[in-house]
PAKOLRO-624469 format. One record per residue (C-alpha): residue in one letter; chain; x, y, z. Coordinates in steps of 0.5 Angstrom, whole numbers, plus 500, padded with zeros to 3 digits. Each point is the difference from the previous one (the first is absolute). Layout:
# residues N
(rec "A","A",(X,Y,Z))
...
# end
This chain:
# residues 377
(rec "M","A",(630,780,124))
(rec "V","A",(507,502,499))
(rec "A","A",(504,500,506))
(rec "G","A",(507,505,500))
(rec "Q","A",(505,503,504))
(rec "R","A",(496,508,497))
(rec "N","A",(493,502,500))
(rec "I","A",(497,500,493))
(rec "V","A",(500,507,497))
(rec "A","A",(498,499,493))
(rec "N","A",(492,500,498))
(rec "I","A",(498,494,500))
(rec "E","A",(493,501,500))
(rec "R","A",(500,503,494))
(rec "L","A",(504,495,497))
(rec "H","A",(494,495,501))
(rec "Y","A",(495,505,499))
(rec "Y","A",(503,501,492))
(rec "M","A",(502,492,500))
(rec "D","A",(492,498,502))
(rec "R","A",(498,506,494))
(rec "A","A",(504,496,496))
(rec "N","A",(499,493,502))
(rec "C","A",(507,499,501))
(rec "A","A",(502,493,505))
(rec "A","A",(507,503,501))
(rec "V","A",(504,504,497))
(rec "V","A",(508,498,499))
(rec "V","A",(505,507,500))
(rec "R","A",(508,500,498))
(rec "S","A",(501,508,499))
(rec "G","A",(504,503,505))
(rec "K","A",(494,504,501))
(rec "N","A",(495,495,501))
(rec "V","A",(505,496,504))
(rec "T","A",(501,504,506))
(rec "Y","A",(494,503,500))
(rec "L","A",(496,494,502))
(rec "A","A",(507,496,504))
(rec "G","A",(502,506,504))
(rec "F","A",(507,502,499))
(rec "A","A",(504,502,494))
(rec "Y","A",(506,494,497))
(rec "P","A",(506,505,500))
(rec "G","A",(506,500,495))
(rec "T","A",(501,494,496))
(rec "L","A",(494,498,502))
(rec "A","A",(496,506,498))
(rec "R","A",(502,499,493))
(rec "H","A",(497,494,498))
(rec "L","A",(494,503,502))
(rec "D","A",(500,504,495))
(rec "F","A",(503,495,494))
(rec "P","A",(495,495,497))
(rec "D","A",(505,496,497))
(rec "S","A",(503,499,507))
(rec "P","A",(503,494,502))
(rec "R","A",(497,501,508))
(rec "E","A",(494,503,499))
(rec "V","A",(495,501,507))
(rec "L","A",(494,499,499))
(rec "L","A",(493,500,505))
(rec "V","A",(494,497,500))
(rec "W","A",(494,504,502))
(rec "P","A",(494,495,501))
(rec "R","A",(493,503,501))
(rec "H","A",(499,496,506))
(rec "G","A",(505,496,503))
(rec "E","A",(509,501,503))
(rec "P","A",(503,504,495))
(rec "A","A",(507,497,498))
(rec "L","A",(507,504,498))
(rec "I","A",(504,494,494))
(rec "T","A",(507,502,500))
(rec "N","A",(507,498,499))
(rec "H","A",(505,497,505))
(rec "Y","A",(503,507,500))
(rec "A","A",(494,504,502))
(rec "A","A",(496,496,504))
(rec "P","A",(504,502,507))
(rec "L","A",(498,508,499))
(rec "A","A",(493,497,499))
(rec "R","A",(500,496,507))
(rec "R","A",(503,507,502))
(rec "D","A",(496,505,499))
(rec "S","A",(494,497,497))
(rec "W","A",(493,501,502))
(rec "L","A",(499,493,497))
(rec "S","A",(501,494,504))
(rec "R","A",(499,495,493))
(rec "I","A",(507,500,497))
(rec "E","A",(501,495,495))
(rec "V","A",(507,500,495))
(rec "Y","A",(503,497,494))
(rec "D","A",(506,499,498))
(rec "D","A",(502,506,496))
(rec "Y","A",(504,499,493))
(rec "A","A",(498,493,501))
(rec "E","A",(492,500,500))
(rec "S","A",(495,505,497))
(rec "P","A",(496,503,506))
(rec "Y","A",(495,499,496))
(rec "T","A",(499,493,501))
(rec "L","A",(500,500,507))
(rec "M","A",(494,506,499))
(rec "A","A",(496,495,496))
(rec "D","A",(500,495,505))
(rec "L","A",(498,505,506))
(rec "L","A",(494,502,495))
(rec "R","A",(499,492,500))
(rec "R","A",(501,499,506))
(rec "M","A",(494,506,502))
(rec "G","A",(496,497,495))
(rec "L","A",(500,507,496))
(rec "H","A",(503,496,494))
(rec "Q","A",(494,501,496))
(rec "E","A",(498,507,503))
(rec "T","A",(501,507,497))
(rec "V","A",(507,503,503))
(rec "G","A",(504,506,498))
(rec "F","A",(506,502,499))
(rec "E","A",(504,505,498))
(rec "K","A",(500,499,493))
(rec "T","A",(505,506,499))
(rec "Y","A",(505,497,504))
(rec "L","A",(500,493,496))
(rec "S","A",(504,499,495))
(rec "A","A",(498,496,494))
(rec "A","A",(503,494,502))
(rec "R","A",(497,500,507))
(rec "W","A",(493,502,498))
(rec "E","A",(499,493,495))
(rec "E","A",(504,496,505))
(rec "V","A",(494,502,505))
(rec "G","A",(495,497,494))
(rec "H","A",(504,495,499))
(rec "L","A",(500,498,509))
(rec "L","A",(492,501,500))
(rec "P","A",(496,499,494))
(rec "D","A",(494,502,505))
(rec "L","A",(502,505,503))
(rec "R","A",(496,506,497))
(rec "R","A",(505,506,500))
(rec "L","A",(499,508,501))
(rec "D","A",(505,505,500))
(rec "C","A",(500,504,506))
(rec "T","A",(505,505,499))
(rec "E","A",(495,506,500))
(rec "M","A",(496,498,505))
(rec "M","A",(506,499,505))
(rec "A","A",(501,508,499))
(rec "Q","A",(493,501,501))
(rec "V","A",(500,496,507))
(rec "R","A",(507,504,502))
(rec "W","A",(499,507,497))
(rec "V","A",(495,500,507))
(rec "K","A",(505,500,506))
(rec "T","A",(498,498,507))
(rec "P","A",(502,504,506))
(rec "G","A",(506,495,501))
(rec "E","A",(503,502,493))
(rec "I","A",(499,507,502))
(rec "R","A",(504,499,506))
(rec "L","A",(506,498,496))
(rec "L","A",(499,504,494))
(rec "K","A",(501,506,506))
(rec "E","A",(505,496,503))
(rec "A","A",(504,500,493))
(rec "A","A",(499,507,498))
(rec "D","A",(502,503,507))
(rec "L","A",(506,496,500))
(rec "L","A",(502,503,493))
(rec "D","A",(498,507,502))
(rec "M","A",(506,499,505))
(rec "A","A",(505,498,496))
(rec "Y","A",(499,506,495))
(rec "L","A",(500,505,507))
(rec "E","A",(506,497,501))
(rec "V","A",(504,499,494))
(rec "F","A",(497,506,496))
(rec "P","A",(504,505,505))
(rec "T","A",(506,497,499))
(rec "V","A",(501,501,492))
(rec "R","A",(505,505,498))
(rec "V","A",(502,503,493))
(rec "G","A",(506,495,496))
(rec "E","A",(496,494,503))
(rec "T","A",(498,495,495))
(rec "E","A",(492,497,499))
(rec "R","A",(504,493,502))
(rec "D","A",(502,502,507))
(rec "V","A",(494,503,502))
(rec "H","A",(495,495,497))
(rec "S","A",(504,495,504))
(rec "R","A",(500,503,506))
(rec "I","A",(492,500,499))
(rec "V","A",(500,493,498))
(rec "Q","A",(505,499,507))
(rec "S","A",(495,504,505))
(rec "C","A",(494,496,497))
(rec "I","A",(503,494,502))
(rec "R","A",(503,501,507))
(rec "R","A",(493,503,502))
(rec "G","A",(498,493,499))
(rec "A","A",(497,500,492))
(rec "Q","A",(501,493,496))
(rec "W","A",(502,503,495))
(rec "A","A",(501,507,496))
(rec "H","A",(499,503,492))
(rec "G","A",(500,507,497))
(rec "I","A",(502,504,496))
(rec "L","A",(504,507,502))
(rec "N","A",(502,505,494))
(rec "S","A",(503,507,500))
(rec "H","A",(495,503,494))
(rec "R","A",(506,501,495))
(rec "N","A",(499,492,500))
(rec "T","A",(496,500,494))
(rec "V","A",(501,493,500))
(rec "A","A",(495,498,507))
(rec "Y","A",(499,493,502))
(rec "G","A",(507,499,496))
(rec "G","A",(503,497,507))
(rec "E","A",(503,505,505))
(rec "G","A",(508,502,498))
(rec "A","A",(506,506,501))
(rec "T","A",(496,506,497))
(rec "V","A",(501,504,506))
(rec "F","A",(496,505,503))
(rec "Q","A",(501,507,499))
(rec "P","A",(497,506,504))
(rec "G","A",(493,502,497))
(rec "D","A",(498,493,499))
(rec "I","A",(494,496,500))
(rec "I","A",(500,493,502))
(rec "R","A",(494,496,498))
(rec "N","A",(499,493,504))
(rec "D","A",(495,494,500))
(rec "Y","A",(502,496,506))
(rec "V","A",(496,494,503))
(rec "A","A",(501,497,506))
(rec "Y","A",(497,493,502))
(rec "V","A",(498,497,507))
(rec "H","A",(496,493,500))
(rec "G","A",(501,501,493))
(rec "Y","A",(495,507,500))
(rec "P","A",(504,506,497))
(rec "G","A",(501,506,502))
(rec "H","A",(499,505,494))
(rec "Q","A",(502,507,500))
(rec "S","A",(503,505,496))
(rec "R","A",(503,507,502))
(rec "T","A",(503,506,497))
(rec "V","A",(507,502,502))
(rec "V","A",(503,506,498))
(rec "V","A",(509,501,501))
(rec "G","A",(501,506,502))
(rec "T","A",(495,507,500))
(rec "P","A",(495,499,496))
(rec "S","A",(498,505,495))
(rec "A","A",(495,504,499))
(rec "E","A",(497,496,494))
(rec "Q","A",(501,494,504))
(rec "Q","A",(496,502,504))
(rec "R","A",(494,503,497))
(rec "T","A",(501,493,496))
(rec "Y","A",(500,495,506))
(rec "T","A",(494,505,502))
(rec "V","A",(496,498,495))
(rec "M","A",(501,494,499))
(rec "R","A",(498,498,508))
(rec "D","A",(495,503,498))
(rec "I","A",(497,497,495))
(rec "Y","A",(503,493,505))
(rec "R","A",(495,502,506))
(rec "Q","A",(493,501,495))
(rec "T","A",(502,494,496))
(rec "I","A",(500,495,507))
(rec "E","A",(494,505,501))
(rec "Q","A",(496,496,496))
(rec "C","A",(502,494,502))
(rec "R","A",(493,498,504))
(rec "V","A",(496,494,499))
(rec "G","A",(496,499,494))
(rec "V","A",(504,505,496))
(rec "K","A",(503,495,494))
(rec "A","A",(507,500,498))
(rec "S","A",(500,503,494))
(rec "A","A",(497,506,502))
(rec "I","A",(506,501,505))
(rec "H","A",(505,500,495))
(rec "A","A",(495,505,495))
(rec "F","A",(500,505,505))
(rec "A","A",(508,500,502))
(rec "E","A",(501,500,493))
(rec "Q","A",(495,506,499))
(rec "Q","A",(503,504,506))
(rec "F","A",(507,499,497))
(rec "R","A",(497,502,493))
(rec "Q","A",(499,507,503))
(rec "H","A",(506,501,503))
(rec "G","A",(503,500,493))
(rec "Y","A",(503,493,500))
(rec "A","A",(499,495,494))
(rec "D","A",(505,494,503))
(rec "R","A",(497,494,499))
(rec "V","A",(496,498,506))
(rec "S","A",(500,492,501))
(rec "L","A",(499,497,506))
(rec "V","A",(497,504,506))
(rec "G","A",(500,495,506))
(rec "H","A",(498,492,500))
(rec "S","A",(497,496,506))
(rec "V","A",(506,498,505))
(rec "G","A",(501,492,503))
(rec "P","A",(504,494,501))
(rec "W","A",(507,499,496))
(rec "W","A",(499,505,497))
(rec "H","A",(498,507,498))
(rec "Q","A",(497,501,495))
(rec "Q","A",(493,497,499))
(rec "E","A",(493,501,498))
(rec "P","A",(496,504,500))
(rec "Y","A",(504,505,496))
(rec "I","A",(500,508,499))
(rec "V","A",(499,499,493))
(rec "P","A",(495,503,494))
(rec "T","A",(499,493,498))
(rec "C","A",(497,497,507))
(rec "H","A",(493,502,502))
(rec "Q","A",(500,496,506))
(rec "E","A",(498,504,506))
(rec "L","A",(502,501,507))
(rec "E","A",(499,496,506))
(rec "T","A",(500,501,508))
(rec "G","A",(507,496,503))
(rec "M","A",(504,502,493))
(rec "V","A",(506,501,501))
(rec "L","A",(504,506,493))
(rec "A","A",(506,502,500))
(rec "L","A",(499,507,497))
(rec "E","A",(506,503,495))
(rec "P","A",(496,506,494))
(rec "H","A",(506,501,498))
(rec "V","A",(505,503,494))
(rec "G","A",(507,500,499))
(rec "Y","A",(504,499,506))
(rec "W","A",(495,504,505))
(rec "H","A",(499,494,504))
(rec "L","A",(495,500,506))
(rec "Q","A",(497,494,502))
(rec "D","A",(496,497,506))
(rec "L","A",(495,494,503))
(rec "I","A",(493,501,500))
(rec "E","A",(495,497,504))
(rec "I","A",(493,500,496))
(rec "T","A",(495,501,506))
(rec "P","A",(492,502,500))
(rec "D","A",(503,507,503))
(rec "G","A",(504,501,493))
(rec "P","A",(508,499,499))
(rec "K","A",(504,498,506))
(rec "L","A",(508,502,500))
(rec "L","A",(503,494,503))
(rec "S","A",(508,502,499))
(rec "D","A",(499,507,504))
(rec "G","A",(507,498,502))
(rec "F","A",(504,506,496))
(rec "N","A",(497,507,498))
(rec "T","A",(499,501,493))
(rec "D","A",(498,507,501))
(rec "A","A",(506,503,497))
(rec "M","A",(506,497,495))
(rec "F","A",(505,496,506))
(rec "V","A",(507,504,500))
(rec "V","A",(506,496,500))
(rec "G","A",(507,502,500))
# end
């Protein structure tokens, strides 16, 4: 059914199970998460942005029938990379800016004999205008919103996906271990941030992004700027590095100069809560119960801060995916899930990739020792 340069790592067996359960003859996906997942490669740079914008004039669609050969519908700019790197052999090209990819998609579904069947679409990634266009082009088609179904498919990883996640996690930790020891008093956030991103790219990441701030910078996620590191600063960091579209995603607590006794005590408390929370991540445990455990631990230690996202699944294209470890998510953990666990308050941020196995949580991002704060400068 599918030919290509590399073996398929996506969970196709699980995809077909969910398609059968929904009586779905095909899915048509257009988000970066699902195009990357089912096409087997990730678009970089400018081409990547077109997978994120619902109103893009250069959308990419992927049609995956339950039976038959899947097809990638792409534009002239994006086709060469797909032909080189995708495991799909059927690449259909439309004239971007001049034609609509949905016209080609409708014609393709007719040729497949699926124009009167039930077909799943990522409704959350289609603009209202595109949704209406599909209805006009295929009036006899039964449209199903497959957004949630595709999230459920992606959240149980195959061994191939876990290998990619492990490779990306190792790459990011190597970048940390290269750059953090070079940090000196007087450097800016921007100086250090640029070296981390450069190290990730040099080591083979397709792209990398993240934050790096002094704890004195009260506007986290506001961009790395001219704040100068001083002795005693905690360097909060939260990076993502992608290998074949799959993310390594870790955070390490770093201190500039000799940590104070209070900093050492605080870190020990945070580390222990963090590791105890990881131990809760077992098959059958609900995400909401893990969040409740972490929040209770912080409260018992006197922290009244808001405990937000305790963790989340990871997957292709974007590092935050379902299930989320929050109070309102009651999804039970399954064997094969990979979570980025990050129970923290304030700038005391630790995060690792954890594989859920029948024997308990397994640390994938094991290249950086977090027994103690990392001392630099």
